[in-house]
PQR file with spaces between the fields and no chain letter, atoms N, CA, C, O and H, PARSE charges and radii, in Angstrom:
ATOM       1  N    MET     1       1.115   -1.129    0.069 -0.4000 1.5000
ATOM       2  CA   MET     1       0.096   -0.102    0.267 -0.0000 2.0000
ATOM       3  C    MET     1       1.128    1.098    0.176  0.5500 1.7000
ATOM       4  O    MET     1       2.226    1.055    0.731 -0.5500 1.4000
ATOM       5  N    PHE     2       0.663    2.200   -0.593 -0.4000 1.5000
ATOM       6  CA   PHE     2       1.661    3.646   -0.858 -0.0000 2.0000
ATOM       7  C    PHE     2       0.907    4.669   -0.758  0.5500 1.7000
ATOM       8  O    PHE     2       0.028    4.763   -1.615 -0.5500 1.4000
ATOM       9  H    PHE     2      -0.229    2.234   -1.043  0.4000 1.0000
ATOM      10  N    PHE     3       0.994    5.700    0.248 -0.4000 1.5000
ATOM      11  CA   PHE     3       0.203    6.512    0.795 -0.0000 2.0000
ATOM      12  C    PHE     3       1.351    7.806    0.384  0.5500 1.7000
ATOM      13  O    PHE     3       2.494    7.754    0.839 -0.5500 1.4000
ATOM      14  H    PHE     3       1.708    5.624    0.944  0.4000 1.0000
ATOM      15  N    PRO     4       0.906    8.953   -0.521 -0.5600 1.5000
ATOM      16  CA   PRO     4       2.089   10.147   -1.205  0.2800 2.0000
ATOM      17  C    PRO     4       2.428   10.630    0.268  0.5500 1.7000
ATOM      18  O    PRO     4       1.896   10.380    1.350 -0.5500 1.4000
ATOM      19  N    GLU     5       3.348   11.299   -0.040 -0.4000 1.5000
ATOM      20  CA   GLU     5       3.834   12.212    0.992 -0.0000 2.0000
ATOM      21  C    GLU     5       2.930   12.959    0.774  0.5500 1.7000
ATOM      22  O    GLU     5       2.458   13.182   -0.340 -0.5500 1.4000
ATOM      23  H    GLU     5       3.780   11.503   -0.919  0.4000 1.0000
ATOM      24  N    GLY     6       2.475   13.572    2.101 -0.4000 1.5000
ATOM      25  CA   GLY     6       1.375   15.040    2.593 -0.0000 2.0000
ATOM      26  C    GLY     6      -0.034   14.578    1.839  0.5500 1.7000
ATOM      27  O    GLY     6      -0.857   15.262    1.231 -0.5500 1.4000
ATOM      28  H    GLY     6       2.858   13.390    3.007  0.4000 1.0000
ATOM      29  N    GLY     7       0.012   13.102    2.126 -0.4000 1.5000
ATOM      30  CA   GLY     7      -1.604   13.098    1.695 -0.0000 2.0000
ATOM      31  C    GLY     7      -2.566   12.593    3.004  0.5500 1.7000
ATOM      32  O    GLY     7      -2.183   12.088    4.060 -0.5500 1.4000
ATOM      33  H    GLY     7       0.681   12.547    2.621  0.4000 1.0000
ATOM      34  N    PRO     8      -3.458   12.796    2.720 -0.5600 1.5000
ATOM      35  CA   PRO     8      -4.634   12.633    4.112  0.2800 2.0000
ATOM      36  C    PRO     8      -4.380   11.377    5.027  0.5500 1.7000
ATOM      37  O    PRO     8      -5.094   11.042    5.972 -0.5500 1.4000
ATOM      38  N    VAL     9      -3.813   11.058    4.807 -0.4000 1.5000
ATOM      39  CA   VAL     9      -3.041    9.714    5.967 -0.0000 2.0000
ATOM      40  C    VAL     9      -2.042    9.374    5.994  0.5500 1.7000
ATOM      41  O    VAL     9      -1.576    8.916    4.951 -0.5500 1.4000
ATOM      42  H    VAL     9      -3.233   11.330    4.039  0.4000 1.0000
ATOM      43  N    ARG    10      -1.205    9.429    7.210 -0.4000 1.5000
ATOM      44  CA   ARG    10       0.330    8.843    7.095 -0.0000 2.0000
ATOM      45  C    ARG    10       0.111    7.055    8.246  0.5500 1.7000
ATOM      46  O    ARG    10      -0.518    6.871    9.288 -0.5500 1.4000
ATOM      47  H    ARG    10      -1.583    9.801    8.057  0.4000 1.0000
ATOM      48  N    LEU    11       0.832    6.237    7.521 -0.4000 1.5000
ATOM      49  CA   LEU    11       0.686    4.980    8.132 -0.0000 2.0000
ATOM      50  C    LEU    11       2.091    4.385    8.553  0.5500 1.7000
ATOM      51  O    LEU    11       2.818    3.990    7.642 -0.5500 1.4000
ATOM      52  H    LEU    11       1.343    6.386    6.675  0.4000 1.0000
ATOM      53  N    GLN    12       2.482    4.299    9.717 -0.4000 1.5000
ATOM      54  CA   GLN    12       3.709    3.865   10.159 -0.0000 2.0000
ATOM      55  C    GLN    12       3.158    2.510   10.773  0.5500 1.7000
ATOM      56  O    GLN    12       2.063    2.122   11.180 -0.5500 1.4000
ATOM      57  H    GLN    12       1.891    4.620   10.457  0.4000 1.0000
ATOM      58  N    SER    13       4.905    1.772   10.602 -0.4000 1.5000
ATOM      59  CA   SER    13       5.126    0.616   11.417 -0.0000 2.0000
ATOM      60  C    SER    13       5.937   -0.178   12.168  0.5500 1.7000
ATOM      61  O    SER    13       6.990    0.277   11.720 -0.5500 1.4000
ATOM      62  H    SER    13       5.794    2.087   10.272  0.4000 1.0000
ATOM      63  N    ASN    14       6.291   -0.996   12.949 -0.4000 1.5000
ATOM      64  CA   ASN    14       7.170   -0.900   13.529 -0.0000 2.0000
ATOM      65  C    ASN    14       7.822   -1.938   12.961  0.5500 1.7000
ATOM      66  O    ASN    14       9.045   -1.897   13.093 -0.5500 1.4000
ATOM      67  H    ASN    14       5.436   -1.365   13.314  0.4000 1.0000
ATOM      68  N    SER    15       7.202   -3.211   12.140 -0.4000 1.5000
ATOM      69  CA   SER    15       7.232   -4.094   11.316 -0.0000 2.0000
ATOM      70  C    SER    15       6.891   -4.061    9.805  0.5500 1.7000
ATOM      71  O    SER    15       5.795   -3.859    9.283 -0.5500 1.4000
ATOM      72  H    SER    15       6.209   -3.244   12.032  0.4000 1.0000
ATOM      73  N    ARG    16       8.301   -4.349    9.124 -0.4000 1.5000
ATOM      74  CA   ARG    16       8.313   -4.295    7.642 -0.0000 2.0000
ATOM      75  C    ARG    16       7.307   -5.727    7.196  0.5500 1.7000
ATOM      76  O    ARG    16       6.640   -5.742    6.162 -0.5500 1.4000
ATOM      77  H    ARG    16       9.192   -4.513    9.547  0.4000 1.0000
ATOM      78  N    SER    17       7.356   -6.966    8.252 -0.4000 1.5000
ATOM      79  CA   SER    17       6.290   -7.409    7.615 -0.0000 2.0000
ATOM      80  C    SER    17       6.348   -8.736    8.822  0.5500 1.7000
ATOM      81  O    SER    17       7.251   -8.932    9.636 -0.5500 1.4000
ATOM      82  H    SER    17       7.898   -6.955    9.093  0.4000 1.0000
ATOM      83  N    VAL    18       4.898   -9.659    8.602 -0.4000 1.5000
ATOM      84  CA   VAL    18       4.230  -10.340   10.092 -0.0000 2.0000
ATOM      85  C    VAL    18       3.954  -11.475    9.136  0.5500 1.7000
ATOM      86  O    VAL    18       3.377  -11.346    8.056 -0.5500 1.4000
ATOM      87  H    VAL    18       4.165   -9.500    7.941  0.4000 1.0000
ATOM      88  N    VAL    19       4.484  -12.739    9.704 -0.4000 1.5000
ATOM      89  CA   VAL    19       4.424  -14.083    9.077 -0.0000 2.0000
ATOM      90  C    VAL    19       3.785  -14.722   10.334  0.5500 1.7000
ATOM      91  O    VAL    19       4.208  -14.780   11.489 -0.5500 1.4000
ATOM      92  H    VAL    19       4.952  -12.843   10.581  0.4000 1.0000
ATOM      93  N    PHE    20       2.369  -15.295    9.642 -0.4000 1.5000
ATOM      94  CA   PHE    20       1.338  -16.321   10.459 -0.0000 2.0000
ATOM      95  C    PHE    20       1.689  -17.108   10.316  0.5500 1.7000
ATOM      96  O    PHE    20       2.047  -17.345    9.162 -0.5500 1.4000
ATOM      97  H    PHE    20       2.025  -15.248    8.704  0.4000 1.0000
ATOM      98  N    ASP    21       1.877  -18.182   11.390 -0.4000 1.5000
ATOM      99  CA   ASP    21       1.933  -19.484   11.472 -0.0000 2.0000
ATOM     100  C    ASP    21       0.949  -20.417   11.985  0.5500 1.7000
ATOM     101  O    ASP    21       0.584  -20.575   13.150 -0.5500 1.4000
ATOM     102  H    ASP    21       1.586  -17.990   12.327  0.4000 1.0000
ATOM     103  N    ALA    22       0.479  -21.171   10.642 -0.4000 1.5000
ATOM     104  CA   ALA    22      -0.964  -21.765   10.708 -0.0000 2.0000
ATOM     105  C    ALA    22      -0.994  -23.024   11.972  0.5500 1.7000
ATOM     106  O    ALA    22      -1.816  -23.322   12.838 -0.5500 1.4000
ATOM     107  H    ALA    22       0.775  -21.043    9.695  0.4000 1.0000
ATOM     108  N    THR    23       0.228  -23.513   11.603 -0.4000 1.5000
ATOM     109  CA   THR    23       0.234  -24.696   12.678 -0.0000 2.0000
ATOM     110  C    THR    23       0.254  -24.156   14.535  0.5500 1.7000
ATOM     111  O    THR    23      -0.365  -24.538   15.527 -0.5500 1.4000
ATOM     112  H    THR    23       0.895  -23.270   10.899  0.4000 1.0000
ATOM     113  N    LYS    24       0.949  -23.464   14.369 -0.4000 1.5000
ATOM     114  CA   LYS    24       1.150  -22.924   15.760 -0.0000 2.0000
ATOM     115  C    LYS    24       0.117  -21.993   16.712  0.5500 1.7000
ATOM     116  O    LYS    24      -0.085  -21.823   17.914 -0.5500 1.4000
ATOM     117  H    LYS    24       1.452  -23.154   13.562  0.4000 1.0000
ATOM     118  N    GLY    25      -0.772  -21.155   14.557 -0.4000 1.5000
ATOM     119  CA   GLY    25      -1.526  -20.100   15.841 -0.0000 2.0000
ATOM     120  C    GLY    25      -0.505  -19.128   16.387  0.5500 1.7000
ATOM     121  O    GLY    25      -0.482  -18.837   17.583 -0.5500 1.4000
ATOM     122  H    GLY    25      -0.608  -21.293   13.580  0.4000 1.0000
ATOM     123  N    THR    26       0.402  -18.592   15.435 -0.4000 1.5000
ATOM     124  CA   THR    26       0.669  -16.952   15.760 -0.0000 2.0000
ATOM     125  C    THR    26       1.280  -16.709   14.914  0.5500 1.7000
ATOM     126  O    THR    26       1.773  -17.433   14.049 -0.5500 1.4000
ATOM     127  H    THR    26       0.383  -18.829   14.464  0.4000 1.0000
ATOM     128  N    SER    27       1.347  -14.793   15.198 -0.4000 1.5000
ATOM     129  CA   SER    27       2.065  -14.411   14.275 -0.0000 2.0000
ATOM     130  C    SER    27       3.786  -13.686   14.858  0.5500 1.7000
ATOM     131  O    SER    27       3.902  -13.398   16.049 -0.5500 1.4000
ATOM     132  H    SER    27       0.947  -14.204   15.901  0.4000 1.0000
ATOM     133  N    THR    28       4.954  -13.475   13.912 -0.4000 1.5000
ATOM     134  CA   THR    28       5.808  -12.865   14.348 -0.0000 2.0000
ATOM     135  C    THR    28       6.255  -12.245   13.371  0.5500 1.7000
ATOM     136  O    THR    28       6.167  -12.714   12.236 -0.5500 1.4000
ATOM     137  H    THR    28       4.861  -13.709   12.945  0.4000 1.0000
ATOM     138  N    PRO    29       6.880  -10.949   13.652 -0.5600 1.5000
ATOM     139  CA   PRO    29       6.716  -10.692   15.395  0.2800 2.0000
ATOM     140  C    PRO    29       4.893   -9.515   15.709  0.5500 1.7000
ATOM     141  O    PRO    29       3.900   -9.192   15.057 -0.5500 1.4000
ATOM     142  N    THR    30       5.387   -9.331   16.923 -0.4000 1.5000
ATOM     143  CA   THR    30       4.138   -8.523   17.271 -0.0000 2.0000
ATOM     144  C    THR    30       4.406   -7.311   16.800  0.5500 1.7000
ATOM     145  O    THR    30       5.566   -6.903   16.857 -0.5500 1.4000
ATOM     146  H    THR    30       6.193   -9.593   17.453  0.4000 1.0000
ATOM     147  N    ALA    31       3.433   -6.556   16.277 -0.4000 1.5000
ATOM     148  CA   ALA    31       3.322   -5.622   15.246 -0.0000 2.0000
ATOM     149  C    ALA    31       2.484   -4.348   16.341  0.5500 1.7000
ATOM     150  O    ALA    31       1.848   -4.516   17.381 -0.5500 1.4000
ATOM     151  H    ALA    31       2.491   -6.888   16.231  0.4000 1.0000
ATOM     152  N    THR    32       2.898   -2.777   15.391 -0.4000 1.5000
ATOM     153  CA   THR    32       2.000   -2.191   16.094 -0.0000 2.0000
ATOM     154  C    THR    32       2.274   -0.932   14.648  0.5500 1.7000
ATOM     155  O    THR    32       3.340   -0.490   14.221 -0.5500 1.4000
ATOM     156  H    THR    32       3.415   -2.641   14.545  0.4000 1.0000
ATOM     157  N    MET    33       0.628   -0.600   14.124 -0.4000 1.5000
ATOM     158  CA   MET    33       0.821    0.266   12.992 -0.0000 2.0000
ATOM     159  C    MET    33      -0.555    1.578   13.715  0.5500 1.7000
ATOM     160  O    MET    33      -1.589    1.518   14.381 -0.5500 1.4000
ATOM     161  H    MET    33      -0.238   -0.959   14.471  0.4000 1.0000
ATOM     162  N    GLN    34       0.332    2.680   13.022 -0.4000 1.5000
ATOM     163  CA   GLN    34      -0.811    4.050   13.373 -0.0000 2.0000
ATOM     164  C    GLN    34      -0.629    4.847   12.016  0.5500 1.7000
ATOM     165  O    GLN    34       0.185    5.024   11.110 -0.5500 1.4000
ATOM     166  H    GLN    34       1.172    2.729   12.481  0.4000 1.0000
ATOM     167  N    LEU    35      -1.789    5.189   12.403 -0.4000 1.5000
ATOM     168  CA   LEU    35      -3.351    5.813   11.263 -0.0000 2.0000
ATOM     169  C    LEU    35      -2.957    7.161   11.772  0.5500 1.7000
ATOM     170  O    LEU    35      -3.059    7.382   12.978 -0.5500 1.4000
ATOM     171  H    LEU    35      -2.451    5.045   13.139  0.4000 1.0000
ATOM     172  N    THR    36      -2.390    8.339   10.729 -0.4000 1.5000
ATOM     173  CA   THR    36      -2.708    9.629   11.864 -0.0000 2.0000
ATOM     174  C    THR    36      -2.912   10.230   10.566  0.5500 1.7000
ATOM     175  O    THR    36      -2.305   10.044    9.512 -0.5500 1.4000
ATOM     176  H    THR    36      -2.306    8.159    9.748  0.4000 1.0000
ATOM     177  N    ALA    37      -4.097   11.153   10.908 -0.4000 1.5000
ATOM     178  CA   ALA    37      -4.729   12.289   10.195 -0.0000 2.0000
ATOM     179  C    ALA    37      -4.550   13.128    9.841  0.5500 1.7000
ATOM     180  O    ALA    37      -4.049   13.668   10.827 -0.5500 1.4000
ATOM     181  H    ALA    37      -4.590   11.304   11.765  0.4000 1.0000
ATOM     182  N    ARG    38      -4.534   14.344    8.559 -0.4000 1.5000
ATOM     183  CA   ARG    38      -3.423   15.669    9.159 -0.0000 2.0000
ATOM     184  C    ARG    38      -3.562   16.323   10.098  0.5500 1.7000
ATOM     185  O    ARG    38      -2.766   17.178   10.487 -0.5500 1.4000
ATOM     186  H    ARG    38      -4.941   13.906    7.758  0.4000 1.0000
ATOM     187  N    ASN    39      -4.906   15.930   10.762 -0.4000 1.5000
ATOM     188  CA   ASN    39      -5.240   17.131   11.912 -0.0000 2.0000
ATOM     189  C    ASN    39      -5.241   16.131   12.961  0.5500 1.7000
ATOM     190  O    ASN    39      -6.293   15.936   13.569 -0.5500 1.4000
ATOM     191  H    ASN    39      -5.552   15.236   10.446  0.4000 1.0000
ATOM     192  N    GLY    40      -4.030   15.364   13.300 -0.4000 1.5000
ATOM     193  CA   GLY    40      -3.772   14.587   14.358 -0.0000 2.0000
ATOM     194  C    GLY    40      -4.203   13.580   15.136  0.5500 1.7000
ATOM     195  O    GLY    40      -3.851   13.088   16.208 -0.5500 1.4000
ATOM     196  H    GLY    40      -3.175   15.523   12.806  0.4000 1.0000
ATOM     197  N    MET    41      -5.565   13.275   13.858 -0.4000 1.5000
ATOM     198  CA   MET    41      -6.234   12.058   14.949 -0.0000 2.0000
ATOM     199  C    MET    41      -5.318   11.019   14.727  0.5500 1.7000
ATOM     200  O    MET    41      -4.693   10.892   13.674 -0.5500 1.4000
ATOM     201  H    MET    41      -5.851   13.675   12.987  0.4000 1.0000
ATOM     202  N    THR    42      -5.207   10.138   15.868 -0.4000 1.5000
ATOM     203  CA   THR    42      -4.502    9.041   15.428 -0.0000 2.0000
ATOM     204  C    THR    42      -4.840    7.396   15.959  0.5500 1.7000
ATOM     205  O    THR    42      -4.775    7.183   17.170 -0.5500 1.4000
ATOM     206  H    THR    42      -5.714   10.240   16.724  0.4000 1.0000
ATOM     207  N    LEU    43      -5.161    6.372   15.115 -0.4000 1.5000
ATOM     208  CA   LEU    43      -5.582    5.253   15.655 -0.0000 2.0000
ATOM     209  C    LEU    43      -4.566    4.489   15.363  0.5500 1.7000
ATOM     210  O    LEU    43      -4.092    4.356   14.235 -0.5500 1.4000
ATOM     211  H    LEU    43      -5.214    6.545   14.132  0.4000 1.0000
ATOM     212  N    ARG    44      -4.007    3.699   16.845 -0.4000 1.5000
ATOM     213  CA   ARG    44      -2.949    2.666   16.609 -0.0000 2.0000
ATOM     214  C    ARG    44      -3.624    0.855   16.908  0.5500 1.7000
ATOM     215  O    ARG    44      -4.617    0.611   17.593 -0.5500 1.4000
ATOM     216  H    ARG    44      -4.392    3.808   17.762  0.4000 1.0000
ATOM     217  N    GLN    45      -3.031    0.132   16.412 -0.4000 1.5000
ATOM     218  CA   GLN    45      -4.008   -1.109   15.759 -0.0000 2.0000
ATOM     219  C    GLN    45      -2.572   -1.687   16.390  0.5500 1.7000
ATOM     220  O    GLN    45      -1.535   -1.268   15.874 -0.5500 1.4000
ATOM     221  H    GLN    45      -2.224    0.330   15.856  0.4000 1.0000
ATOM     222  N    VAL    46      -2.498   -2.512   17.348 -0.4000 1.5000
ATOM     223  CA   VAL    46      -1.920   -3.371   17.833 -0.0000 2.0000
ATOM     224  C    VAL    46      -1.830   -4.363   17.779  0.5500 1.7000
ATOM     225  O    VAL    46      -2.768   -4.880   18.386 -0.5500 1.4000
ATOM     226  H    VAL    46      -3.340   -2.852   17.767  0.4000 1.0000
ATOM     227  N    MET    47      -1.102   -5.157   17.313 -0.4000 1.5000
ATOM     228  CA   MET    47      -1.036   -7.087   17.153 -0.0000 2.0000
ATOM     229  C    MET    47      -0.125   -7.466   17.907  0.5500 1.7000
ATOM     230  O    MET    47       1.051   -7.102   17.907 -0.5500 1.4000
ATOM     231  H    MET    47      -0.340   -4.737   16.820  0.4000 1.0000
ATOM     232  N    ASN    48      -0.806   -8.445   18.782 -0.4000 1.5000
ATOM     233  CA   ASN    48      -0.124   -9.284   19.829 -0.0000 2.0000
ATOM     234  C    ASN    48       0.641  -10.648   19.206  0.5500 1.7000
ATOM     235  O    ASN    48       0.377  -10.829   18.017 -0.5500 1.4000
ATOM     236  H    ASN    48      -1.761   -8.740   18.782  0.4000 1.0000
ATOM     237  N    ILE    49       1.599  -11.699   19.850 -0.4000 1.5000
ATOM     238  CA   ILE    49       1.695  -12.770   18.881 -0.0000 2.0000
ATOM     239  C    ILE    49       0.936  -14.143   18.707  0.5500 1.7000
ATOM     240  O    ILE    49       1.452  -15.222   18.417 -0.5500 1.4000
ATOM     241  H    ILE    49       1.813  -11.553   20.816  0.4000 1.0000
ATOM     242  N    LEU    50      -0.825  -13.792   19.018 -0.4000 1.5000
ATOM     243  CA   LEU    50      -1.325  -15.103   18.765 -0.0000 2.0000
ATOM     244  C    LEU    50      -2.065  -14.121   17.637  0.5500 1.7000
ATOM     245  O    LEU    50      -3.236  -14.487   17.536 -0.5500 1.4000
ATOM     246  H    LEU    50      -1.245  -12.915   19.253  0.4000 1.0000
ATOM     247  N    GLY    51      -1.802  -13.102   16.839 -0.4000 1.5000
ATOM     248  CA   GLY    51      -2.583  -12.281   15.878 -0.0000 2.0000
ATOM     249  C    GLY    51      -3.558  -11.570   16.597  0.5500 1.7000
ATOM     250  O    GLY    51      -4.448  -11.130   15.868 -0.5500 1.4000
ATOM     251  H    GLY    51      -0.851  -12.805   16.921  0.4000 1.0000
ATOM     252  N    ARG    52      -3.681  -11.310   17.819 -0.4000 1.5000
ATOM     253  CA   ARG    52      -5.228  -10.859   17.978 -0.0000 2.0000
ATOM     254  C    ARG    52      -4.682   -8.852   17.805  0.5500 1.7000
ATOM     255  O    ARG    52      -3.582   -8.305   17.724 -0.5500 1.4000
ATOM     256  H    ARG    52      -2.958  -11.668   18.411  0.4000 1.0000
ATOM     257  N    VAL    53      -5.693   -8.482   17.812 -0.4000 1.5000
ATOM     258  CA   VAL    53      -5.444   -6.555   17.441 -0.0000 2.0000
ATOM     259  C    VAL    53      -6.272   -6.090   18.360  0.5500 1.7000
ATOM     260  O    VAL    53      -7.421   -6.462   18.595 -0.5500 1.4000
ATOM     261  H    VAL    53      -6.587   -8.926   17.878  0.4000 1.0000
ATOM     262  N    ARG    54      -5.488   -5.050   19.001 -0.4000 1.5000
ATOM     263  CA   ARG    54      -6.588   -4.312   19.804 -0.0000 2.0000
ATOM     264  C    ARG    54      -5.900   -2.572   19.257  0.5500 1.7000
ATOM     265  O    ARG    54      -4.753   -2.316   18.891 -0.5500 1.4000
ATOM     266  H    ARG    54      -4.555   -4.748   18.810  0.4000 1.0000
ATOM     267  N    SER    55      -7.500   -1.301   19.429 -0.4000 1.5000
ATOM     268  CA   SER    55      -7.263   -0.851   18.870 -0.0000 2.0000
ATOM     269  C    SER    55      -7.083    0.292   19.920  0.5500 1.7000
ATOM     270  O    SER    55      -7.375    0.190   21.112 -0.5500 1.4000
ATOM     271  H    SER    55      -8.432   -1.508   19.726  0.4000 1.0000
ATOM     272  N    CYS    56      -6.471    1.585   19.203 -0.4000 1.5000
ATOM     273  CA   CYS    56      -6.712    2.466   21.057 -0.0000 2.0000
ATOM     274  C    CYS    56      -6.032    3.691   19.979  0.5500 1.7000
ATOM     275  O    CYS    56      -5.666    3.601   18.807 -0.5500 1.4000
ATOM     276  H    CYS    56      -6.233    1.667   18.235  0.4000 1.0000
ATOM     277  N    SER    57      -6.043    4.529   20.673 -0.4000 1.5000
ATOM     278  CA   SER    57      -5.752    5.764   20.047 -0.0000 2.0000
ATOM     279  C    SER    57      -4.661    7.214   21.487  0.5500 1.7000
ATOM     280  O    SER    57      -4.685    7.554   22.670 -0.5500 1.4000
ATOM     281  H    SER    57      -6.341    4.602   21.625  0.4000 1.0000
ATOM     282  N    PRO    58      -4.194    7.397   20.673 -0.5600 1.5000
ATOM     283  CA   PRO    58      -2.984    8.325   21.940  0.2800 2.0000
ATOM     284  C    PRO    58      -3.426    9.581   22.285  0.5500 1.7000
ATOM     285  O    PRO    58      -4.149    9.131   23.173 -0.5500 1.4000
ATOM     286  N    ALA    59      -3.635   10.864   22.359 -0.4000 1.5000
ATOM     287  CA   ALA    59      -4.136   11.979   22.618 -0.0000 2.0000
ATOM     288  C    ALA    59      -3.206   12.771   21.364  0.5500 1.7000
ATOM     289  O    ALA    59      -2.010   12.643   21.104 -0.5500 1.4000
ATOM     290  H    ALA    59      -3.048   11.230   21.637  0.4000 1.0000
ATOM     291  N    PRO    60      -4.376   13.731   20.634 -0.5600 1.5000
ATOM     292  CA   PRO    60      -5.660   13.043   21.077  0.2800 2.0000
ATOM     293  C    PRO    60      -6.809   12.200   20.703  0.5500 1.7000
ATOM     294  O    PRO    60      -7.051   11.988   19.515 -0.5500 1.4000
ATOM     295  N    SER    61      -7.816   11.511   22.022 -0.4000 1.5000
ATOM     296  CA   SER    61      -8.087   10.864   21.202 -0.0000 2.0000
ATOM     297  C    SER    61      -9.158   10.705   20.524  0.5500 1.7000
ATOM     298  O    SER    61      -9.927   11.662   20.425 -0.5500 1.4000
ATOM     299  H    SER    61      -7.619   11.683   22.987  0.4000 1.0000
ATOM     300  N    LEU    62      -9.434    9.576   19.954 -0.4000 1.5000
ATOM     301  CA   LEU    62     -10.298    9.597   18.894 -0.0000 2.0000
ATOM     302  C    LEU    62     -11.759    8.469   19.704  0.5500 1.7000
ATOM     303  O    LEU    62     -11.709    7.432   20.366 -0.5500 1.4000
ATOM     304  H    LEU    62      -8.810    8.799   20.034  0.4000 1.0000
ATOM     305  N    SER    63     -12.577    9.080   19.360 -0.4000 1.5000
ATOM     306  CA   SER    63     -13.733    9.222   20.546 -0.0000 2.0000
ATOM     307  C    SER    63     -14.296    7.146   20.125  0.5500 1.7000
ATOM     308  O    SER    63     -14.361    6.851   18.931 -0.5500 1.4000
ATOM     309  H    SER    63     -12.617    9.923   18.823  0.4000 1.0000
ATOM     310  N    GLY    64     -14.436    6.657   20.590 -0.4000 1.5000
ATOM     311  CA   GLY    64     -14.613    5.333   21.096 -0.0000 2.0000
ATOM     312  C    GLY    64     -14.207    4.375   20.930  0.5500 1.7000
ATOM     313  O    GLY    64     -14.746    3.289   20.720 -0.5500 1.4000
ATOM     314  H    GLY    64     -14.383    6.897   21.559  0.4000 1.0000
ATOM     315  N    TYR    65     -12.391    4.912   21.069 -0.4000 1.5000
ATOM     316  CA   TYR    65     -11.058    4.323   21.171 -0.0000 2.0000
ATOM     317  C    TYR    65     -10.751    4.259   22.626  0.5500 1.7000
ATOM     318  O    TYR    65     -11.244    5.155   23.312 -0.5500 1.4000
ATOM     319  H    TYR    65     -11.953    5.794   21.240  0.4000 1.0000
ATOM     320  N    ARG    66      -9.976    3.298   23.256 -0.4000 1.5000
ATOM     321  CA   ARG    66      -9.769    3.762   25.201 -0.0000 2.0000
ATOM     322  C    ARG    66      -7.763    4.445   24.312  0.5500 1.7000
ATOM     323  O    ARG    66      -7.152    4.459   23.243 -0.5500 1.4000
ATOM     324  H    ARG    66      -9.576    2.570   22.699  0.4000 1.0000
ATOM     325  N    ALA    67      -7.670    4.729   25.317 -0.4000 1.5000
ATOM     326  CA   ALA    67      -6.406    5.779   25.245 -0.0000 2.0000
ATOM     327  C    ALA    67      -5.165    4.740   25.381  0.5500 1.7000
ATOM     328  O    ALA    67      -5.130    3.727   26.080 -0.5500 1.4000
ATOM     329  H    ALA    67      -8.166    4.717   26.185  0.4000 1.0000
ATOM     330  N    CYS    68      -4.250    5.213   24.608 -0.4000 1.5000
ATOM     331  CA   CYS    68      -3.362    4.324   24.501 -0.0000 2.0000
ATOM     332  C    CYS    68      -2.011    4.208   25.362  0.5500 1.7000
ATOM     333  O    CYS    68      -1.224    3.284   25.154 -0.5500 1.4000
ATOM     334  H    CYS    68      -4.278    6.036   24.041  0.4000 1.0000
Protein backbone atom coordinates (compact mmCIF):
# COMPACT_ATOMS: atom_id res chain seq x y z
CA MET A 1 0.00 0.00 0.00
CA PHE A 2 1.30 3.45 -0.84
CA PHE A 3 0.36 6.78 0.70
CA PRO A 4 1.87 9.84 -1.01
CA GLU A 5 3.94 12.30 1.02
CA GLY A 6 1.59 14.95 2.39
CA GLY A 7 -1.49 12.77 1.77
CA PRO A 8 -4.57 12.81 4.01
CA VAL A 9 -3.38 9.84 6.12
CA ARG A 10 0.10 8.76 7.26
CA LEU A 11 0.76 5.07 7.96
CA GLN A 12 3.62 4.01 10.24
CA SER A 13 4.61 0.53 11.42
CA ASN A 14 7.37 -0.89 13.57
CA SER A 15 7.53 -4.00 11.37
CA ARG A 16 8.08 -4.40 7.63
CA SER A 17 6.22 -7.72 7.53
CA VAL A 18 4.37 -10.20 9.73
CA VAL A 19 4.41 -13.99 9.29
CA PHE A 20 1.40 -16.03 10.38
CA ASP A 21 2.05 -19.66 11.39
CA ALA A 22 -1.15 -21.66 10.87
CA THR A 23 0.28 -24.71 12.66
CA LYS A 24 1.13 -22.86 15.87
CA GLY A 25 -1.56 -20.20 15.55
CA THR A 26 0.94 -17.40 16.07
CA SER A 27 2.27 -14.33 14.30
CA THR A 28 5.84 -13.09 14.31
CA PRO A 29 6.86 -10.44 15.17
CA THR A 30 4.30 -8.54 17.18
CA ALA A 31 3.54 -5.24 15.46
CA THR A 32 2.08 -1.80 15.96
CA MET A 33 0.61 0.14 13.06
CA GLN A 34 -0.40 3.76 13.42
CA LEU A 35 -2.68 5.80 11.15
CA THR A 36 -2.51 9.56 11.59
CA ALA A 37 -4.75 12.09 9.85
CA ARG A 38 -3.62 15.60 8.96
CA ASN A 39 -5.62 16.98 11.88
CA GLY A 40 -3.59 14.86 14.31
CA MET A 41 -6.25 12.23 15.05
CA THR A 42 -4.41 8.93 15.47
CA LEU A 43 -5.47 5.30 15.59
CA ARG A 44 -3.09 2.52 16.65
CA GLN A 45 -3.56 -1.15 15.82
CA VAL A 46 -1.50 -3.34 18.16
CA MET A 47 -1.10 -7.00 17.19
CA ASN A 48 0.08 -9.56 19.76
CA ILE A 49 1.88 -12.85 19.16
CA LEU A 50 -1.44 -14.68 18.73
CA GLY A 51 -2.42 -12.29 15.93
CA ARG A 52 -5.09 -10.58 18.01
CA VAL A 53 -5.45 -6.88 17.33
CA ARG A 54 -6.50 -4.18 19.77
CA SER A 55 -7.21 -0.62 18.78
CA CYS A 56 -6.44 2.48 20.80
CA SER A 57 -5.87 6.18 20.31
CA PRO A 58 -3.16 8.37 21.86
CA ALA A 59 -3.91 11.99 22.76
CA PRO A 60 -5.85 13.64 21.30
CA SER A 61 -8.07 10.62 21.80
CA LEU A 62 -10.34 9.43 19.02
CA SER A 63 -13.97 9.02 20.08
CA GLY A 64 -14.92 5.38 20.67
CA TYR A 65 -11.37 4.12 21.29
CA ARG A 66 -9.48 3.58 24.54
CA ALA A 67 -6.46 5.75 25.23
CA CYS A 68 -3.05 4.20 24.52
